[in-house]
C-alpha positions as CSV (number, residue, x, y, z in Angstrom):
1,X,2.8,5.8,-19.1
2,X,2.2,5.0,-15.4
3,X,3.7,1.9,-13.9
4,X,3.4,0.5,-10.4
5,X,5.4,-2.6,-9.4
6,X,5.1,-4.1,-5.9
7,X,7.6,-6.2,-4.2
8,X,8.4,-7.6,-0.7
9,X,5.5,-9.9,-0.2
10,X,6.0,-13.4,1.2
11,X,5.2,-15.7,4.1
12,X,5.8,-14.6,7.7
13,X,4.9,-16.0,11.1
14,X,2.3,-14.3,13.3
15,X,3.8,-11.5,15.2
16,X,6.4,-10.8,12.6
17,X,7.0,-7.9,10.3
18,X,7.2,-7.3,6.6
19,X,8.1,-4.3,4.4
20,X,6.4,-3.9,1.0
21,X,7.8,-1.6,-1.6
22,X,6.2,-0.1,-4.8
23,X,8.4,1.2,-7.6
24,X,6.4,3.9,-9.3
25,X,7.0,5.8,-12.6
26,X,5.0,8.1,-14.7
27,X,4.2,11.7,-15.5
28,X,3.7,14.3,-12.8
29,X,4.9,11.7,-10.2
30,X,5.5,14.3,-7.4
31,X,1.8,15.4,-7.6
32,X,0.4,11.9,-7.0
33,X,-1.6,10.7,-4.1
34,X,-0.8,7.1,-3.5
35,X,-2.1,4.4,-1.2
36,X,-1.9,0.7,-0.2
37,X,-4.9,-1.5,-0.5
38,X,-5.3,-5.2,0.2
39,X,-7.7,-8.0,-0.7
40,X,-8.0,-10.9,1.8
41,X,-9.1,-14.2,0.4
42,X,-12.9,-14.2,-0.3
43,X,-13.3,-10.6,0.7
44,X,-13.5,-7.2,-0.9
45,X,-10.5,-4.9,-1.4
46,X,-9.9,-2.4,1.4
47,X,-7.8,0.7,1.7
48,X,-5.1,0.7,4.4
49,X,-3.2,4.0,4.1
50,X,-2.7,6.9,1.8
51,X,-0.1,9.6,1.4
52,X,0.2,12.7,-0.9
53,X,3.6,12.7,-2.5
54,X,3.6,16.5,-2.5
55,X,3.4,16.7,1.3
56,X,1.0,16.3,4.2
57,X,0.3,13.8,6.8
58,X,-0.5,10.2,5.9
59,X,-4.0,8.8,6.6
60,X,-4.6,5.3,8.0
61,X,-7.6,3.2,8.0
62,X,-8.5,1.5,11.3
63,X,-7.0,-1.8,10.1
64,X,-3.6,-0.2,9.6
65,X,-3.4,2.2,12.6
66,X,-0.6,1.6,15.1
67,X,0.8,-1.4,13.1
68,X,1.4,-0.2,9.6
69,X,3.5,2.8,8.4
70,X,3.3,4.3,4.9
71,X,6.3,6.2,3.6
72,X,7.7,7.6,0.4
73,X,11.2,8.0,-1.1
74,X,10.8,10.6,-3.8
75,X,14.4,10.3,-4.9
76,X,13.9,6.6,-5.6
77,X,10.3,6.9,-6.6
78,X,9.2,4.2,-4.2
79,X,6.3,3.9,-1.8
80,X,6.7,1.6,1.2
81,X,4.4,-0.1,3.7
82,X,6.1,-1.3,6.9
83,X,3.9,-3.8,8.6
84,X,4.4,-5.2,12.1
85,X,2.6,-7.4,14.6
86,X,1.1,-9.3,11.7
87,X,-1.8,-11.8,12.3
88,X,-3.3,-14.4,10.0
89,X,-6.1,-11.8,9.3
90,X,-3.5,-9.7,7.5
91,X,-3.2,-12.5,4.8
92,X,-4.1,-10.8,1.5
93,X,-2.9,-9.6,-1.8
94,X,-1.5,-6.1,-1.3
95,X,-1.7,-3.4,-3.9
96,X,0.0,-0.2,-4.5
97,X,-2.4,2.4,-6.1
98,X,-2.8,5.9,-7.3
99,X,-5.8,7.8,-6.0
100,X,-7.7,10.6,-7.7
101,X,-9.2,12.3,-5.8
102,X,-7.0,11.8,-2.7
103,X,-9.5,9.7,-0.8
104,X,-8.9,6.2,0.6
105,X,-11.8,4.6,-1.2
106,X,-12.2,2.1,-4.0
107,X,-14.0,4.7,-6.1
108,X,-10.9,7.0,-6.0
109,X,-8.4,4.4,-7.4
110,X,-7.5,5.0,-11.0
111,X,-4.4,2.9,-11.2
112,X,-3.5,-0.5,-9.6
113,X,-0.3,-2.3,-9.3
114,X,-0.2,-6.1,-10.0
115,X,-0.3,-7.0,-6.3
116,X,2.0,-8.9,-4.0
117,X,0.9,-11.8,-1.8
118,X,1.4,-11.7,2.0
119,X,0.7,-14.8,4.0
120,X,0.7,-14.8,7.8
121,X,0.6,-18.2,9.6
């Protein structure tokens, strides 16, 4: 049984930082490819960053490059997203997901977390 639970969302002022965390559990965890997506109000969901828990370099979409960092803690089974220099355009519901195949696209998502709201003002 796969479970993804996000935390760390909230309200922050423009220019600030926020760290999201995803507690993950399920079979074959160490073989997963995981990612962070978001859905701004009135817009489609978009992929931000992905990482293969078995190793390899993370991949970032343009919206996340230079400001966001994806990281994993295999001992704690958590996936984090450190966000900095936030702007109101980063306001969205943020989702932790499992990808299969390991491609940062909506079509590759086969498991979603419940999401956590981030509001930047």
